[in-house]
C-alpha positions as CSV (number, residue, x, y, z in Angstrom):
1,M,-35.8,39.7,38.9
2,G,-36.0,43.4,39.7
3,E,-39.4,44.1,37.9
4,A,-40.7,41.2,40.0
5,G,-39.8,42.8,43.1
6,D,-36.5,41.7,43.9
7,A,-34.3,44.9,43.5
8,A,-31.4,43.1,45.8
9,G,-31.4,40.0,43.7
10,A,-31.4,42.3,40.4
11,R,-28.5,44.1,42.0
12,D,-26.7,40.8,42.7
13,Q,-27.0,39.5,39.3
14,S,-25.9,42.7,37.7
15,A,-22.7,42.8,40.0
16,A,-22.2,39.1,38.8
17,L,-22.7,39.9,35.0
18,L,-20.6,43.1,35.0
19,P,-17.0,41.5,35.3
20,I,-18.1,38.8,32.8
21,R,-19.3,41.5,30.2
22,E,-16.2,43.4,30.8
23,R,-13.8,40.6,30.1
24,V,-16.0,39.2,27.0
25,S,-16.9,42.8,25.4
26,G,-14.4,45.2,26.9
27,A,-15.0,47.8,29.7
28,E,-16.3,50.4,27.1
29,H,-18.6,48.4,25.0
30,P,-22.1,49.6,24.8
31,D,-23.5,46.5,26.5
32,T,-21.0,46.8,29.2
33,L,-22.0,50.4,29.9
34,T,-25.7,49.3,29.8
35,D,-24.9,46.9,32.2
36,R,-23.2,49.3,34.5
37,A,-26.3,51.5,34.2
38,N,-28.4,48.5,35.5
39,L,-26.1,47.7,38.2
40,A,-26.2,51.2,39.4
41,Y,-30.1,51.5,39.0
42,W,-30.9,48.3,40.9
43,S,-28.1,49.1,43.8
44,G,-30.2,52.2,44.4
45,R,-33.5,50.5,43.9
46,A,-32.1,48.0,46.7
47,G,-31.6,50.9,49.1
48,D,-28.0,51.6,48.3
49,V,-28.5,55.2,47.1
50,V,-24.9,56.4,47.6
51,G,-23.5,53.5,46.1
52,A,-26.0,54.4,42.9
53,R,-24.9,57.8,42.8
54,D,-21.4,57.0,42.9
55,Q,-21.7,54.1,40.2
56,S,-23.6,56.6,38.0
57,A,-20.8,59.4,38.3
58,A,-18.3,57.0,37.3
59,L,-20.2,55.6,34.4
60,L,-21.1,59.4,33.2
61,S,-17.2,60.1,32.9
62,I,-17.0,57.0,30.7
63,R,-20.3,57.6,28.4
64,E,-19.0,61.3,28.0
65,R,-15.7,60.2,26.7
66,V,-17.0,57.4,24.7
67,L,-20.1,58.5,23.2
68,G,-20.1,62.3,23.9
69,A,-21.8,64.8,26.1
70,E,-25.2,64.9,24.2
71,H,-25.6,61.2,23.4
72,P,-29.0,60.2,24.7
73,D,-27.3,57.5,26.7
74,T,-25.1,60.2,28.5
75,L,-28.0,62.4,29.0
76,A,-30.0,59.6,30.8
77,D,-26.8,59.1,32.8
78,R,-26.8,62.5,33.8
79,A,-30.3,62.4,34.9
80,N,-29.9,59.2,36.8
81,L,-26.8,60.8,38.5
82,A,-29.1,63.9,39.7
83,R,-31.6,61.5,40.9
84,W,-29.4,59.3,43.0
85,S,-27.7,62.6,44.1
86,G,-31.1,63.8,45.4
87,E,-32.1,60.5,46.9
88,A,-28.4,60.3,48.7
89,G,-29.5,63.6,50.3
90,D,-28.0,66.3,48.1
91,V,-31.2,68.0,47.2
92,V,-29.6,71.2,46.1
93,G,-27.2,69.3,43.8
94,A,-30.2,67.2,42.2
95,R,-31.8,70.6,41.6
96,D,-28.8,72.1,40.0
97,Q,-28.0,69.3,37.9
98,F,-31.7,68.9,36.6
99,A,-31.5,72.8,35.8
100,A,-28.4,72.3,33.8
101,L,-29.7,69.1,32.2
102,V,-33.0,70.5,30.6
103,P,-31.8,73.1,28.5
104,I,-29.4,70.5,26.7
105,R,-32.2,67.8,26.4
106,E,-34.6,70.4,25.1
107,R,-32.2,71.2,22.5
108,V,-31.1,67.7,21.8
109,S,-34.3,65.7,22.0
110,G,-36.9,68.4,21.7
111,A,-39.0,70.3,24.3
112,E,-41.8,67.9,24.2
113,H,-39.7,64.6,23.9
114,P,-40.9,62.3,27.0
115,D,-37.2,62.5,28.4
116,T,-37.6,66.2,28.6
117,L,-40.7,66.2,30.2
118,A,-39.5,63.7,32.8
119,D,-36.1,65.8,33.4
120,R,-38.6,69.0,33.6
121,A,-40.8,67.2,36.3
122,N,-37.7,66.1,38.0
123,L,-36.3,69.7,38.1
124,A,-39.8,70.9,39.4
125,R,-39.6,68.1,42.4
126,W,-36.0,68.9,43.4
127,S,-36.6,72.5,43.2
128,G,-39.4,72.1,45.9
129,E,-37.3,69.5,47.7
130,A,-34.5,72.1,47.8
131,G,-36.8,74.7,49.3
132,D,-38.4,76.5,46.3
133,V,-42.0,75.7,47.0
134,V,-43.3,78.1,44.7
135,G,-40.8,77.3,41.7
136,A,-41.8,73.8,42.3
137,R,-45.7,74.7,41.9
138,D,-45.2,77.0,39.1
139,Q,-42.9,74.5,37.1
140,F,-45.5,71.9,37.5
141,A,-48.4,74.3,36.6
142,A,-46.2,74.8,33.1
143,L,-45.8,71.0,32.7
144,V,-49.2,69.9,33.2
145,P,-50.9,71.3,30.3
146,I,-48.0,70.1,27.9
147,R,-48.1,66.9,29.6
148,E,-52.1,66.7,28.6
149,R,-51.4,67.8,25.1
150,V,-48.7,65.6,24.4
151,S,-49.7,62.5,26.3
152,G,-53.2,63.0,27.1
153,A,-55.1,63.9,30.1
154,E,-55.4,60.3,31.6
155,H,-51.7,59.3,30.9
156,P,-50.0,57.9,34.1
157,D,-47.3,60.8,33.7
158,T,-50.1,63.4,33.1
159,L,-51.8,62.2,36.2
160,T,-48.3,62.2,38.1
161,A,-47.7,65.9,37.1
162,R,-51.0,66.8,38.3
163,A,-50.7,64.9,41.7
164,H,-47.3,66.9,42.2
165,L,-49.0,70.2,41.2
166,A,-51.5,69.5,43.7
167,Y,-48.9,68.6,46.7
168,W,-46.8,71.6,45.8
169,T,-49.7,74.0,45.6
170,R,-50.7,72.7,48.9
171,R,-47.4,73.3,50.4
172,C,-47.5,76.7,49.2
173,E,-51.2,77.4,50.5
174,D,-49.9,75.7,54.0
175,G,-47.1,78.3,54.0
176,N,-44.5,75.4,54.3
177,A,-42.0,77.2,52.0
178,G,-39.1,74.7,53.5
179,S,-38.0,71.5,52.2
180,S,-40.2,68.3,52.4
181,N,-39.3,65.3,54.1
182,E,-42.6,63.8,53.0
183,N,-43.2,61.1,50.2
184,Q,-44.8,62.5,47.1
């Protein structure tokens, strides 16, 4: 439903499913935790970024306790919390959360793992949004050749990284060192 463009419908279906899953499987069952992550995601996609942030924070504490701080699902939840924090207006918090996450992701998953590269791109983006335009440009400049080598020059993630590099380079050249309100 959500992938077909109905984020609110996916959110509502996820919200209806969650109490059933909790009753049938238990509040800490892996499928229940996945359903909670889906509810947070579709809530954010439907426009409730504060709700998505709060749901992600609640889920993260459960995942850390149940799966451990370095489990891939826990790391994904940390990335989601950082994203929704930024989308909810806490750009400095998003930057700081990604800055803390990237070294853990590199150690656990490897420096060239797709999730690590995505977290690095998010760190660069939120650094720029937090006002470090030069830092964002430099981080994307370092990321693009890695993306090209790992994913290929025409991979969508590589093209996105190149577009972000161009955007932050232009922001540097324009002398706009403040945070951005523009969509990238």
